[in-house]
N, CA, C and O atoms as a DFTB+ gen file, in Angstrom:
764 C
 N C O
     1  1      73.209     -19.531     -73.243
     2  2      72.991     -20.802     -72.957
     3  2      71.803     -21.061     -71.708
     4  3      71.815     -20.421     -70.657
     5  1      70.923     -21.979     -71.993
     6  2      69.836     -22.339     -71.010
     7  2      70.590     -23.179     -69.954
     8  3      71.263     -24.159     -70.271
     9  1      70.427     -22.689     -68.517
    10  2      70.925     -23.642     -67.732
    11  2      70.622     -24.868     -67.448
    12  3      71.460     -25.703     -67.107
    13  1      69.311     -25.100     -67.574
    14  2      68.817     -26.422     -67.400
    15  2      69.431     -27.838     -68.114
    16  3      69.470     -28.986     -67.669
    17  1      69.916     -27.248     -69.470
    18  2      70.497     -28.119     -70.284
    19  2      71.717     -28.568     -69.659
    20  3      71.838     -29.791     -69.595
    21  1      72.781     -27.764     -69.115
    22  2      73.789     -28.250     -68.755
    23  2      73.761     -29.147     -67.330
    24  3      74.420     -30.116     -66.953
    25  1      72.723     -28.389     -66.747
    26  2      72.363     -29.243     -65.218
    27  2      72.043     -30.411     -65.584
    28  3      72.605     -31.315     -64.965
    29  1      71.184     -30.760     -66.540
    30  2      71.029     -32.369     -67.154
    31  2      72.289     -32.858     -67.556
    32  3      72.824     -33.899     -67.174
    33  1      72.652     -32.159     -68.230
    34  2      73.912     -32.979     -69.153
    35  2      75.134     -33.235     -68.261
    36  3      75.701     -34.316     -68.419
    37  1      75.585     -32.435     -67.402
    38  2      76.597     -32.502     -66.491
    39  2      76.631     -33.449     -65.302
    40  3      76.917     -33.051     -64.173
    41  1      76.305     -34.819     -65.607
    42  2      76.095     -35.765     -64.701
    43  2      77.587     -35.976     -63.781
    44  3      78.669     -35.478     -64.092
    45  1      77.364     -36.705     -62.777
    46  2      78.677     -36.942     -62.049
    47  2      79.843     -37.708     -63.069
    48  3      81.040     -37.421     -63.094
    49  1      79.224     -38.659     -63.820
    50  2      80.246     -39.308     -64.684
    51  2      80.804     -38.574     -65.771
    52  3      81.925     -38.889     -66.171
    53  1      80.088     -37.505     -66.381
    54  2      80.601     -36.535     -67.240
    55  2      81.699     -35.562     -66.535
    56  3      82.773     -35.276     -67.065
    57  1      81.273     -35.097     -65.264
    58  2      82.165     -34.308     -64.495
    59  2      83.286     -35.053     -64.293
    60  3      84.350     -34.442     -64.393
    61  1      83.329     -36.236     -64.028
    62  2      84.557     -37.102     -63.489
    63  2      85.621     -37.290     -64.871
    64  3      86.846     -37.402     -64.856
    65  1      84.794     -37.282     -65.909
    66  2      85.364     -37.270     -67.349
    67  2      86.172     -36.074     -67.669
    68  3      87.323     -36.114     -68.104
    69  1      85.476     -34.987     -67.418
    70  2      86.064     -33.662     -67.647
    71  2      87.169     -33.500     -66.825
    72  3      88.226     -33.123     -67.333
    73  1      87.073     -33.788     -65.303
    74  2      88.190     -33.842     -64.533
    75  2      89.638     -34.803     -65.008
    76  3      90.795     -34.461     -64.765
    77  1      89.303     -35.810     -65.588
    78  2      90.352     -36.703     -65.937
    79  2      91.118     -36.076     -67.348
    80  3      92.313     -36.212     -67.606
    81  1      90.373     -35.544     -67.964
    82  2      90.989     -35.116     -69.449
    83  2      91.541     -33.539     -69.002
    84  3      92.674     -33.110     -69.222
    85  1      90.659     -32.957     -68.458
    86  2      91.036     -31.384     -68.364
    87  2      91.648     -30.656     -66.835
    88  3      92.099     -29.528     -66.632
    89  1      91.454     -31.770     -65.947
    90  2      91.963     -31.160     -64.654
    91  2      90.844     -30.561     -63.852
    92  3      91.041     -30.401     -62.648
    93  1      89.700     -30.214     -64.374
    94  2      88.625     -29.644     -63.688
    95  2      87.353     -29.848     -64.510
    96  3      87.340     -30.040     -65.725
    97  1      86.137     -29.776     -63.598
    98  2      84.992     -29.947     -64.395
    99  2      84.252     -28.839     -64.440
   100  3      84.386     -27.978     -63.571
   101  1      83.383     -28.707     -65.443
   102  2      82.322     -27.439     -65.431
   103  2      81.322     -27.461     -64.461
   104  3      80.849     -28.515     -64.035
   105  1      80.966     -26.329     -64.080
   106  2      79.863     -26.330     -63.184
   107  2      78.804     -25.348     -63.687
   108  3      78.994     -24.510     -64.568
   109  1      77.545     -25.578     -62.948
   110  2      76.549     -24.713     -63.685
   111  2      75.806     -24.429     -62.360
   112  3      75.767     -25.214     -61.414
   113  1      75.140     -23.045     -62.411
   114  2      74.158     -22.899     -60.959
   115  2      72.881     -23.530     -61.356
   116  3      72.439     -23.619     -62.502
   117  1      72.316     -23.982     -60.195
   118  2      70.829     -24.431     -60.568
   119  2      70.053     -23.281     -61.244
   120  3      70.098     -22.104     -60.886
   121  1      69.323     -23.789     -62.286
   122  2      68.315     -22.878     -63.029
   123  2      66.901     -23.188     -62.586
   124  3      66.633     -23.753     -61.525
   125  1      66.049     -22.790     -63.446
   126  2      64.528     -23.107     -63.486
   127  2      64.292     -24.479     -63.811
   128  3      65.191     -25.134     -64.337
   129  1      63.236     -24.957     -63.568
   130  2      62.772     -26.469     -63.951
   131  2      62.830     -26.635     -65.169
   132  3      63.164     -27.740     -65.598
   133  1      62.501     -25.509     -66.099
   134  2      62.674     -25.673     -67.490
   135  2      63.112     -24.241     -67.978
   136  3      63.105     -23.233     -67.272
   137  1      63.527     -24.319     -69.413
   138  2      63.841     -23.166     -70.015
   139  2      63.121     -22.867     -71.402
   140  3      63.182     -23.589     -72.397
   141  1      62.449     -21.705     -71.286
   142  2      61.516     -21.320     -72.163
   143  2      62.246     -20.826     -73.769
   144  3      63.171     -20.018     -73.842
   145  1      61.717     -21.385     -74.762
   146  2      62.214     -21.054     -76.131
   147  2      61.937     -19.515     -76.396
   148  3      60.838     -18.986     -76.234
   149  1      63.035     -18.901     -76.806
   150  2      62.874     -17.299     -77.010
   151  2      62.236     -17.264     -78.309
   152  3      61.970     -18.332     -78.860
   153  1      61.927     -16.022     -78.932
   154  2      61.650     -15.763     -80.281
   155  2      62.819     -16.430     -81.046
   156  3      62.477     -17.208     -81.936
   157  1      64.084     -16.257     -80.850
   158  2      65.386     -16.712     -81.673
   159  2      65.176     -18.058     -82.000
   160  3      65.279     -18.434     -83.168
   161  1      64.842     -18.957     -80.920
   162  2      64.958     -20.409     -80.945
   163  2      63.660     -20.704     -81.621
   164  3      63.685     -21.621     -82.442
   165  1      62.515     -20.076     -81.416
   166  2      61.235     -20.493     -82.200
   167  2      61.342     -20.262     -83.437
   168  3      60.821     -21.086     -84.189
   169  1      62.024     -19.111     -84.015
   170  2      62.242     -18.868     -85.376
   171  2      62.959     -19.940     -86.034
   172  3      62.432     -20.553     -86.963
   173  1      64.238     -20.235     -85.578
   174  2      65.064     -21.284     -86.085
   175  2      64.568     -22.609     -86.061
   176  3      65.040     -23.448     -86.828
   177  1      63.618     -22.901     -85.220
   178  2      63.006     -24.285     -85.053
   179  2      61.997     -24.338     -86.599
   180  3      62.032     -25.212     -87.464
   181  1      61.204     -23.187     -86.561
   182  2      60.103     -23.171     -87.492
   183  2      60.565     -22.957     -89.022
   184  3      59.818     -23.011     -89.998
   185  1      62.042     -22.686     -89.029
   186  2      62.528     -22.674     -90.336
   187  2      63.178     -23.783     -91.068
   188  3      63.505     -23.898     -92.249
   189  1      63.291     -24.684     -89.895
   190  2      64.160     -26.033     -90.398
   191  2      63.231     -26.849     -91.294
   192  3      62.016     -26.766     -91.115
   193  1      63.708     -27.590     -92.196
   194  2      63.162     -28.641     -93.040
   195  2      63.519     -30.198     -92.736
   196  3      63.108     -31.183     -93.349
   197  1      64.444     -30.146     -91.563
   198  2      64.632     -31.482     -91.182
   199  2      65.175     -31.389     -89.838
   200  3      65.490     -30.283     -89.398
   201  1      65.320     -32.471     -89.124
   202  2      65.893     -32.492     -87.798
   203  2      66.314     -34.064     -87.593
   204  3      66.100     -34.924     -88.447
   205  1      66.958     -34.311     -86.300
   206  2      67.278     -35.395     -85.801
   207  2      66.630     -35.707     -84.564
   208  3      66.580     -34.796     -83.737
   209  1      66.183     -36.682     -84.306
   210  2      65.576     -37.030     -83.185
   211  2      66.059     -38.249     -82.398
   212  3      66.146     -39.295     -83.042
   213  1      66.383     -38.274     -81.117
   214  2      67.124     -39.366     -80.312
   215  2      66.097     -39.899     -79.151
   216  3      65.515     -39.106     -78.412
   217  1      65.952     -41.124     -79.073
   218  2      65.308     -41.820     -78.134
   219  2      65.985     -42.875     -77.490
   220  3      67.073     -43.160     -77.989
   221  1      65.577     -43.609     -76.390
   222  2      66.269     -44.656     -75.852
   223  2      65.114     -45.541     -75.513
   224  3      64.034     -45.183     -75.044
   225  1      65.589     -47.016     -75.886
   226  2      64.627     -48.045     -75.574
   227  2      64.685     -48.518     -74.362
   228  3      65.513     -48.101     -73.553
   229  1      63.797     -49.464     -74.080
   230  2      63.589     -50.077     -72.519
   231  2      65.021     -50.821     -72.101
   232  3      65.344     -50.915     -70.917
   233  1      65.774     -51.294     -73.080
   234  2      67.042     -51.739     -72.810
   235  2      68.112     -51.036     -72.545
   236  3      69.166     -51.510     -72.121
   237  1      67.819     -49.462     -72.864
   238  2      68.983     -48.599     -72.512
   239  2      69.692     -48.267     -73.843
   240  3      70.671     -47.522     -73.890
   241  1      69.103     -48.904     -74.996
   242  2      70.162     -48.543     -76.237
   243  2      69.604     -47.211     -77.135
   244  3      68.415     -47.134     -77.441
   245  1      70.352     -46.424     -77.428
   246  2      69.979     -45.145     -78.032
   247  2      69.505     -45.421     -79.387
   248  3      69.894     -46.444     -79.951
   249  1      68.684     -44.592     -79.981
   250  2      68.087     -44.613     -81.418
   251  2      68.133     -43.255     -81.913
   252  3      67.731     -42.372     -81.154
   253  1      68.529     -42.965     -82.984
   254  2      68.523     -41.683     -83.813
   255  2      67.731     -41.713     -84.932
   256  3      67.817     -42.767     -85.562
   257  1      66.933     -40.829     -85.406
   258  2      66.172     -40.911     -86.607
   259  2      65.996     -39.468     -87.113
   260  3      65.638     -38.538     -86.389
   261  1      66.293     -39.364     -88.474
   262  2      65.925     -38.343     -89.186
   263  2      64.637     -38.036     -89.423
   264  3      63.956     -39.038     -89.648
   265  1      63.921     -36.779     -89.461
   266  2      62.613     -36.329     -89.558
   267  2      62.849     -35.222     -90.541
   268  3      63.695     -34.358     -90.310
   269  1      62.145     -35.225     -91.598
   270  2      61.936     -34.061     -92.592
   271  2      60.545     -33.788     -93.172
   272  3      59.618     -34.594     -93.100
   273  1      60.482     -32.684     -93.705
   274  2      59.268     -32.081     -94.322
   275  2      59.549     -30.710     -94.798
   276  3      60.648     -30.156     -94.773
   277  1      58.446     -30.228     -95.232
   278  2      58.690     -28.683     -95.717
   279  2      58.992     -27.782     -94.501
   280  3      58.479     -28.004     -93.405
   281  1      59.803     -26.804     -94.720
   282  2      60.248     -25.836     -93.890
   283  2      58.878     -25.432     -93.032
   284  3      57.795     -25.162     -93.552
   285  1      59.143     -25.447     -91.708
   286  2      57.823     -25.078     -91.014
   287  2      57.048     -26.200     -90.530
   288  3      56.091     -26.012     -89.778
   289  1      57.395     -27.350     -90.910
   290  2      56.565     -28.716     -90.517
   291  2      56.749     -28.838     -88.942
   292  3      55.794     -29.238     -88.276
   293  1      57.882     -28.524     -88.363
   294  2      58.020     -28.481     -86.956
   295  2      57.555     -27.262     -86.468
   296  3      58.054     -26.151     -86.645
   297  1      56.428     -27.601     -85.757
   298  2      55.634     -26.241     -85.187
   299  2      56.028     -25.876     -83.814
   300  3      56.285     -26.806     -83.050
   301  1      56.111     -24.741     -83.410
   302  2      56.371     -24.229     -82.207
   303  2      54.858     -23.911     -81.516
   304  3      54.374     -22.843     -81.890
   305  1      54.190     -24.556     -80.727
   306  2      52.966     -24.274     -80.121
   307  2      52.963     -23.270     -79.100
   308  3      51.995     -22.524     -78.950
   309  1      54.120     -23.203     -78.301
   310  2      54.270     -22.216     -77.095
   311  2      55.892     -22.270     -76.888
   312  3      56.666     -23.105     -77.355
   313  1      56.147     -21.301     -76.172
   314  2      57.701     -21.344     -75.610
   315  2      58.203     -22.687     -74.975
   316  3      59.408     -22.880     -74.810
   317  1      57.385     -23.486     -74.671
   318  2      57.669     -24.754     -73.907
   319  2      57.047     -26.078     -74.628
   320  3      57.088     -27.188     -74.097
   321  1      56.517     -25.845     -75.789
   322  2      55.923     -26.976     -76.672
   323  2      56.357     -26.885     -78.179
   324  3      56.361     -25.792     -78.746
   325  1      56.690     -27.936     -78.765
   326  2      56.868     -28.136     -80.247
   327  2      56.052     -29.497     -80.597
   328  3      55.864     -30.406     -79.789
   329  1      55.655     -29.479     -81.780
   330  2      55.005     -30.723     -82.316
   331  2      55.158     -30.830     -83.851
   332  3      55.351     -29.833     -84.547
   333  1      55.061     -32.115     -84.361
   334  2      55.018     -32.331     -85.647
   335  2      54.216     -33.477     -86.056
   336  3      53.979     -34.341     -85.212
   337  1      53.732     -33.605     -87.338
   338  2      52.934     -34.686     -87.888
   339  2      53.977     -35.537     -88.217
   340  3      55.052     -35.120     -88.646
   341  1      53.658     -36.986     -87.998
   342  2      54.532     -38.181     -88.417
   343  2      54.045     -38.749     -89.538
   344  3      52.950     -39.297     -89.409
   345  1      54.669     -38.779     -90.849
   346  2      54.189     -39.463     -91.892
   347  2      54.331     -41.000     -92.052
   348  3      55.107     -41.595     -91.304
   349  1      53.612     -41.679     -93.001
   350  2      53.836     -42.941     -93.104
   351  2      55.153     -43.076     -93.630
   352  3      55.660     -42.309     -94.448
   353  1      55.804     -44.311     -93.015
   354  2      57.184     -44.328     -93.499
   355  2      57.497     -45.843     -93.535
   356  3      56.648     -46.535     -94.098
   357  1      58.582     -46.468     -93.021
   358  2      59.081     -47.699     -93.013
   359  2      58.206     -48.703     -92.391
   360  3      58.217     -49.890     -92.719
   361  1      57.375     -48.150     -91.398
   362  2      56.381     -48.967     -90.510
   363  2      57.178     -49.624     -89.426
   364  3      56.679     -50.591     -88.852
   365  1      58.408     -49.181     -89.077
   366  2      59.162     -49.853     -87.818
   367  2      58.705     -49.206     -86.546
   368  3      58.601     -49.809     -85.478
   369  1      58.401     -47.749     -86.762
   370  2      57.802     -47.170     -85.381
   371  2      58.593     -47.385     -84.112
   372  3      58.059     -47.662     -83.038
   373  1      60.039     -47.228     -84.314
   374  2      61.030     -47.695     -83.264
   375  2      60.947     -46.116     -82.267
   376  3      60.895     -46.220     -81.041
   377  1      60.944     -44.947     -82.818
   378  2      61.033     -43.930     -82.031
   379  2      59.623     -43.787     -81.064
   380  3      59.591     -43.508     -79.865
   381  1      58.489     -44.063     -81.960
   382  2      57.136     -44.167     -81.226
   383  2      57.102     -45.266     -80.057
   384  3      56.650     -45.042     -78.934
   385  1      57.543     -46.257     -80.404
   386  2      57.749     -47.466     -79.375
   387  2      58.509     -47.068     -78.130
   388  3      58.093     -47.224     -76.982
   389  1      59.732     -46.507     -78.497
   390  2      60.666     -46.051     -77.353
   391  2      60.108     -45.093     -76.599
   392  3      60.195     -45.222     -75.378
   393  1      59.509     -44.085     -77.081
   394  2      58.675     -43.155     -76.324
   395  2      57.361     -43.573     -75.553
   396  3      56.778     -42.872     -74.726
   397  1      57.003     -44.817     -75.962
   398  2      55.880     -45.366     -75.213
   399  2      56.514     -45.790     -73.901
   400  3      55.791     -45.657     -72.913
   401  1      57.679     -46.253     -73.719
   402  2      58.320     -46.648     -72.560
   403  2      59.163     -45.756     -71.663
   404  3      59.219     -45.837     -70.436
   405  1      59.840     -44.854     -72.474
   406  2      60.866     -43.678     -71.880
   407  2      60.466     -42.505     -72.692
   408  3      60.643     -42.532     -73.910
   409  1      59.961     -41.520     -72.130
   410  2      59.434     -40.316     -72.835
   411  2      60.568     -39.325     -73.063
   412  3      60.381     -38.306     -73.728
   413  1      61.708     -39.612     -72.530
   414  2      62.825     -38.580     -72.732
   415  2      63.115     -38.521     -74.286
   416  3      63.116     -39.519     -75.006
   417  1      63.327     -37.410     -74.654
   418  2      63.851     -37.390     -76.096
   419  2      64.942     -36.060     -76.268
   420  3      64.973     -35.164     -75.425
   421  1      65.715     -36.067     -77.325
   422  2      66.682     -35.070     -77.845
   423  2      66.450     -34.815     -79.025
   424  3      66.311     -35.766     -79.794
   425  1      66.347     -33.555     -79.484
   426  2      66.222     -33.329     -80.916
   427  2      67.545     -32.342     -81.146
   428  3      68.176     -31.674     -80.327
   429  1      67.706     -32.500     -82.472
   430  2      69.247     -32.044     -82.904
   431  2      68.791     -31.217     -84.148
   432  3      68.295     -31.812     -85.104
   433  1      68.936     -29.957     -84.160
   434  2      68.441     -29.078     -85.369
   435  2      69.646     -28.547     -85.813
   436  3      70.447     -28.071     -85.009
   437  1      69.916     -28.587     -87.341
   438  2      70.990     -27.843     -87.922
   439  2      70.690     -26.957     -89.203
   440  3      69.885     -27.266     -90.081
   441  1      71.434     -25.849     -89.171
   442  2      71.050     -24.981     -90.440
   443  2      72.682     -25.015     -90.916
   444  3      73.617     -24.349     -90.471
   445  1      72.671     -26.005     -91.952
   446  2      73.916     -26.123     -92.482
   447  2      74.790     -25.112     -93.160
   448  3      76.015     -25.141     -93.041
   449  1      74.117     -24.170     -93.912
   450  2      74.682     -23.067     -94.400
   451  2      75.189     -22.180     -93.508
   452  3      76.258     -21.658     -93.823
   453  1      74.636     -21.841     -92.350
   454  2      75.039     -20.892     -91.312
   455  2      75.841     -21.579     -90.223
   456  3      76.320     -20.999     -89.248
   457  1      75.941     -22.927     -90.498
   458  2      76.675     -23.698     -89.548
   459  2      76.207     -23.463     -88.162
   460  3      77.015     -23.304     -87.247
   461  1      75.014     -23.439     -87.993
   462  2      74.292     -23.344     -86.595
   463  2      73.510     -24.428     -86.205
   464  3      72.717     -24.883     -87.030
   465  1      73.608     -25.038     -84.839
   466  2      72.691     -26.091     -84.478
   467  2      72.092     -25.841     -83.109
   468  3      72.718     -25.154     -82.302
   469  1      71.054     -26.299     -82.841
   470  2      70.389     -26.407     -81.585
   471  2      70.077     -27.571     -81.150
   472  3      69.629     -28.431     -81.909
   473  1      70.255     -27.758     -79.950
   474  2      70.109     -29.151     -79.197
   475  2      68.995     -28.796     -78.291
   476  3      69.042     -27.773     -77.609
   477  1      67.897     -29.692     -78.261
   478  2      66.802     -29.676     -77.487
   479  2      66.421     -30.857     -76.553
   480  3      66.262     -31.956     -77.084
   481  1      66.289     -30.756     -75.456
   482  2      65.976     -31.837     -74.567
   483  2      64.359     -31.711     -74.025
   484  3      63.885     -30.636     -73.658
   485  1      63.808     -32.636     -74.036
   486  2      62.119     -32.848     -73.561
   487  2      61.782     -34.031     -73.141
   488  3      62.578     -34.909     -72.808
   489  1      60.527     -34.114     -73.139
   490  2      59.628     -35.424     -72.942
   491  2      58.647     -35.257     -74.084
   492  3      58.165     -34.188     -74.458
   493  1      58.438     -36.355     -74.542
   494  2      57.556     -36.475     -75.792
   495  2      56.177     -37.266     -75.482
   496  3      56.057     -38.082     -74.568
   497  1      55.260     -36.933     -76.299
   498  2      54.063     -37.945     -76.365
   499  2      53.820     -38.137     -77.782
   500  3      54.012     -37.252     -78.616
   501  1      53.362     -39.393     -78.069
   502  2      52.965     -39.709     -79.622
   503  2      51.594     -40.091     -79.485
   504  3      51.270     -40.990     -78.709
   505  1      50.716     -39.431     -80.228
   506  2      49.338     -39.561     -80.515
   507  2      48.943     -40.253     -81.985
   508  3      49.515     -39.880     -83.010
   509  1      48.093     -41.113     -81.998
   510  2      47.441     -41.787     -83.250
   511  2      46.753     -40.605     -83.735
   512  3      46.275     -39.860     -82.880
   513  1      46.621     -40.305     -84.963
   514  2      45.826     -39.175     -85.637
   515  2      44.663     -39.012     -84.883
   516  3      44.290     -37.956     -84.371
   517  1      44.023     -40.254     -84.826
   518  2      42.483     -40.359     -84.420
   519  2      42.375     -39.830     -82.921
   520  3      41.321     -39.347     -82.508
   521  1      43.450     -39.934     -82.169
   522  2      43.374     -39.660     -80.758
   523  2      44.008     -38.366     -80.414
   524  3      44.230     -38.053     -79.244
   525  1      44.313     -37.581     -81.463
   526  2      45.109     -36.526     -81.210
   527  2      43.970     -35.335     -80.849
   528  3      42.981     -35.266     -81.579
   529  1      44.095     -34.510     -79.856
   530  2      43.193     -33.485     -79.386
   531  2      43.164     -32.651     -80.493
   532  3      44.223     -32.353     -81.047
   533  1      41.885     -32.148     -80.973
   534  2      41.476     -31.322     -82.135
   535  2      42.224     -29.940     -82.041
   536  3      42.574     -29.365     -83.071
   537  1      42.459     -29.427     -80.817
   538  2      43.022     -28.064     -80.712
   539  2      44.811     -28.224     -81.282
   540  3      45.422     -27.350     -81.897
   541  1      45.297     -29.424     -80.913
   542  2      46.536     -29.621     -81.592
   543  2      46.472     -30.175     -83.081
   544  3      47.339     -29.899     -83.909
   545  1      45.548     -30.851     -83.308
   546  2      45.562     -30.935     -84.978
   547  2      45.375     -29.811     -85.662
   548  3      45.931     -29.612     -86.742
   549  1      44.609     -29.005     -85.125
   550  2      44.334     -27.559     -85.945
   551  2      45.716     -26.682     -86.114
   552  3      45.863     -25.894     -87.049
   553  1      46.607     -26.885     -85.211
   554  2      48.054     -26.275     -85.451
   555  2      48.955     -27.126     -85.941
   556  3      50.123     -26.750     -85.838
   557  1      48.756     -28.211     -86.467
   558  2      49.972     -29.002     -87.044
   559  2      50.047     -28.530     -88.467
   560  3      51.176     -28.566     -88.956
   561  1      49.183     -28.143     -89.143
   562  2      49.153     -28.084     -90.718
   563  2      48.660     -29.321     -91.471
   564  3      47.677     -29.998     -91.170
   565  1      49.581     -29.531     -92.602
   566  2      49.380     -30.649     -93.521
   567  2      49.257     -31.965     -92.804
   568  3      50.219     -32.474     -92.229
   569  1      48.064     -32.510     -92.845
   570  2      47.812     -33.906     -92.170
   571  2      47.591     -34.959     -93.253
   572  3      47.281     -36.092     -92.885
   573  1      47.729     -34.677     -94.627
   574  2      47.246     -35.565     -95.666
   575  2      47.788     -36.957     -95.365
   576  3      47.067     -37.949     -95.264
   577  1      49.133     -36.955     -95.227
   578  2      49.747     -38.420     -95.077
   579  2      50.216     -38.723     -93.605
   580  3      50.952     -39.671     -93.328
   581  1      49.741     -37.867     -92.732
   582  2      50.037     -38.201     -91.239
   583  2      49.309     -39.271     -90.676
   584  3      48.124     -39.437     -90.967
   585  1      49.960     -40.066     -89.838
   586  2      49.330     -41.140     -88.963
   587  2      49.578     -40.826     -87.661
   588  3      48.788     -41.349     -86.874
   589  1      50.433     -40.131     -87.179
   590  2      50.635     -39.775     -85.694
   591  2      51.070     -38.329     -85.515
   592  3      51.614     -37.800     -86.485
   593  1      50.913     -37.665     -84.472
   594  2      51.294     -36.438     -84.090
   595  2      52.369     -36.686     -82.861
   596  3      52.110     -37.442     -81.924
   597  1      53.575     -35.975     -82.980
   598  2      54.568     -36.070     -81.763
   599  2      54.509     -34.865     -81.203
   600  3      54.541     -33.860     -81.914
   601  1      54.414     -34.788     -79.844
   602  2      54.380     -33.366     -79.064
   603  2      55.299     -33.517     -78.034
   604  3      55.212     -34.387     -77.168
   605  1      56.353     -32.520     -78.129
   606  2      57.303     -32.342     -77.154
   607  2      57.129     -31.346     -76.203
   608  3      56.621     -30.300     -76.607
   609  1      57.452     -31.435     -74.966
   610  2      57.341     -30.441     -73.721
   611  2      59.000     -30.157     -73.792
   612  3      59.847     -31.023     -73.572
   613  1      59.248     -28.912     -74.106
   614  2      60.795     -28.752     -74.061
   615  2      61.211     -28.561     -72.476
   616  3      60.598     -27.780     -71.749
   617  1      62.320     -29.360     -72.020
   618  2      62.767     -28.992     -70.791
   619  2      63.752     -27.793     -70.985
   620  3      63.803     -26.767     -70.306
   621  1      64.549     -28.152     -72.091
   622  2      65.773     -27.010     -72.145
   623  2      66.311     -27.120     -73.607
   624  3      65.788     -27.812     -74.480
   625  1      67.482     -26.307     -73.767
   626  2      68.078     -26.324     -75.156
   627  2      69.490     -25.773     -75.013
   628  3      69.925     -25.227     -73.998
   629  1      70.118     -25.967     -76.088
   630  2      71.636     -25.392     -75.913
   631  2      71.889     -25.114     -77.475
   632  3      71.435     -25.881     -78.324
   633  1      72.620     -24.005     -77.798
   634  2      73.034     -23.564     -78.787
   635  2      74.359     -24.189     -78.954
   636  3      75.119     -24.078     -77.992
   637  1      74.783     -24.828     -79.998
   638  2      76.134     -25.574     -80.230
   639  2      77.179     -24.652     -80.942
   640  3      76.784     -23.744     -81.674
   641  1      78.434     -24.868     -80.741
   642  2      79.347     -23.888     -81.694
   643  2      79.424     -24.565     -83.025
   644  3      79.261     -25.771     -83.211
   645  1      79.669     -23.734     -83.858
   646  2      79.686     -24.022     -85.419
   647  2      80.908     -25.020     -85.770
   648  3      80.979     -25.579     -86.864
   649  1      81.826     -25.187     -84.787
   650  2      83.055     -25.885     -85.032
   651  2      82.751     -27.221     -85.729
   652  3      81.932     -27.991     -85.228
   653  1      83.366     -27.502     -86.829
   654  2      83.179     -28.898     -87.766
   655  2      81.989     -29.103     -88.334
   656  3      81.738     -30.230     -88.761
   657  1      81.095     -28.125     -88.440
   658  2      79.933     -28.266     -89.261
   659  2      80.188     -27.991     -90.395
   660  3      80.626     -26.851     -90.545
   661  1      80.050     -28.823     -91.617
   662  2      80.262     -28.632     -92.875
   663  2      79.154     -27.962     -93.511
   664  3      77.993     -28.349     -93.375
   665  1      79.524     -26.867     -94.270
   666  2      78.285     -26.177     -94.896
   667  2      77.762     -27.032     -95.874
   668  3      78.496     -27.660     -96.637
   669  1      76.614     -27.092     -95.898
   670  2      75.760     -27.935     -97.224
   671  2      74.494     -27.014     -97.633
   672  3      73.991     -26.200     -96.859
   673  1      74.141     -27.202     -98.680
   674  2      73.207     -26.250     -99.501
   675  2      72.195     -26.975    -100.264
   676  3      72.506     -27.961    -100.933
   677  1      71.036     -26.548    -100.199
   678  2      69.881     -27.156    -100.880
   679  2      69.869     -26.735    -102.268
   680  3      70.493     -25.720    -102.578
   681  1      69.201     -27.431    -103.178
   682  2      68.948     -26.917    -104.431
   683  2      68.621     -25.496    -104.622
   684  3      69.221     -24.716    -105.361
   685  1      67.392     -25.189    -103.720
   686  2      66.912     -23.923    -103.717
   687  2      67.843     -22.716    -103.440
   688  3      67.774     -21.643    -104.040
   689  1      68.803     -23.052    -102.367
   690  2      69.811     -22.223    -102.076
   691  2      70.972     -21.813    -103.181
   692  3      71.503     -20.709    -103.300
   693  1      71.192     -22.880    -103.873
   694  2      72.411     -22.765    -104.708
   695  2      71.884     -22.523    -106.335
   696  3      72.633     -22.166    -107.244
   697  1      70.486     -22.794    -106.467
   698  2      70.038     -22.437    -107.924
   699  2      70.209     -21.062    -108.428
   700  3      70.533     -20.906    -109.606
   701  1      70.032     -20.102    -107.691
   702  2      70.232     -18.800    -108.225
   703  2      71.600     -18.628    -108.721
   704  3      71.883     -18.186    -109.835
   705  1      72.582     -19.075    -107.654
   706  2      73.866     -18.761    -108.027
   707  2      74.398     -19.673    -109.431
   708  3      75.236     -19.211    -110.206
   709  1      73.908     -20.726    -109.569
   710  2      74.180     -21.527    -110.774
   711  2      73.521     -20.946    -111.992
   712  3      74.055     -21.085    -113.093
   713  1      72.386     -20.301    -111.849
   714  2      71.695     -19.629    -113.088
   715  2      72.786     -18.739    -113.664
   716  3      73.070     -18.804    -114.860
   717  1      73.398     -17.911    -112.830
   718  2      74.099     -17.061    -113.446
   719  2      75.461     -17.609    -114.079
   720  3      76.009     -17.075    -115.043
   721  1      75.867     -18.578    -113.511
   722  2      76.962     -19.389    -114.076
   723  2      76.506     -20.043    -115.511
   724  3      77.270     -20.002    -116.475
   725  1      75.260     -20.625    -115.584
   726  2      74.782     -21.193    -116.747
   727  2      74.635     -20.064    -117.922
   728  3      74.861     -20.368    -119.093
   729  1      74.271     -18.841    -117.569
   730  2      74.070     -17.813    -118.532
   731  2      75.469     -17.334    -118.944
   732  3      75.694     -16.906    -120.076
   733  1      76.337     -17.417    -118.047
   734  2      77.791     -16.863    -118.523
   735  2      78.382     -17.930    -119.385
   736  3      79.031     -17.483    -120.330
   737  1      78.316     -19.245    -119.290
   738  2      78.605     -20.526    -119.975
   739  2      77.833     -20.344    -121.365
   740  3      78.478     -20.345    -122.414
   741  1      76.409     -20.183    -121.359
   742  2      75.748     -20.008    -122.755
   743  2      76.572     -18.672    -123.526
   744  3      76.983     -18.854    -124.672
   745  1      76.759     -17.537    -122.957
   746  2      77.334     -16.514    -123.583
   747  2      78.683     -16.896    -124.204
   748  3      79.003     -16.573    -125.348
   749  1      79.574     -17.724    -123.230
   750  2      80.926     -18.038    -123.904
   751  2      80.759     -18.913    -125.027
   752  3      81.519     -18.757    -125.983
   753  1      79.794     -19.902    -125.065
   754  2      79.653     -20.852    -126.141
   755  2      79.041     -20.107    -127.146
   756  3      79.416     -20.507    -128.249
   757  1      78.232     -19.166    -127.210
   758  2      77.814     -18.377    -128.395
   759  2      78.687     -17.543    -128.894
   760  3      78.516     -17.167    -130.054
   761  1      79.535     -17.184    -128.327
   762  2      80.414     -15.972    -128.875
   763  2      81.704     -16.574    -129.824
   764  3      82.505     -15.796    -130.342
């Protein structure tokens, strides 16, 4: 576990709640100002075809949004930066608006079949496509429908336990398994 994540998460109120429920609070030694993504985290991030992003508005209300695209749409630019192209959607721009006032962001990435999840804390910037630095644009990839680019400076991350994650599978993941069943059904029907 990256230490900075728990250093941020274990606020005084969290520690008081832990003491109230469990009789003691977790502690964590002070770590570095940020935690770099290793090759393991980087590979996991770039393999995702969706994730959830949480922001907070200026009134303190949290907002969570699903983001999706082809596997690899979430780009690791360095051990401390990730980015993605933001495509035209419902035109609400709630996450972009929230980030214009409060740049803290939490990303929640899940691999349902392996029951693995990665939580990322960072600060994010939103660029209009026309204002995005060219060196960033060149690393994003498919920009055909993009209107904006989100750039996140990673502060820390935490791998979470698999408990209570229901395995879910995409069509591509189950198609080979179903194909064998379809063949067997055909054989039985034709016999």
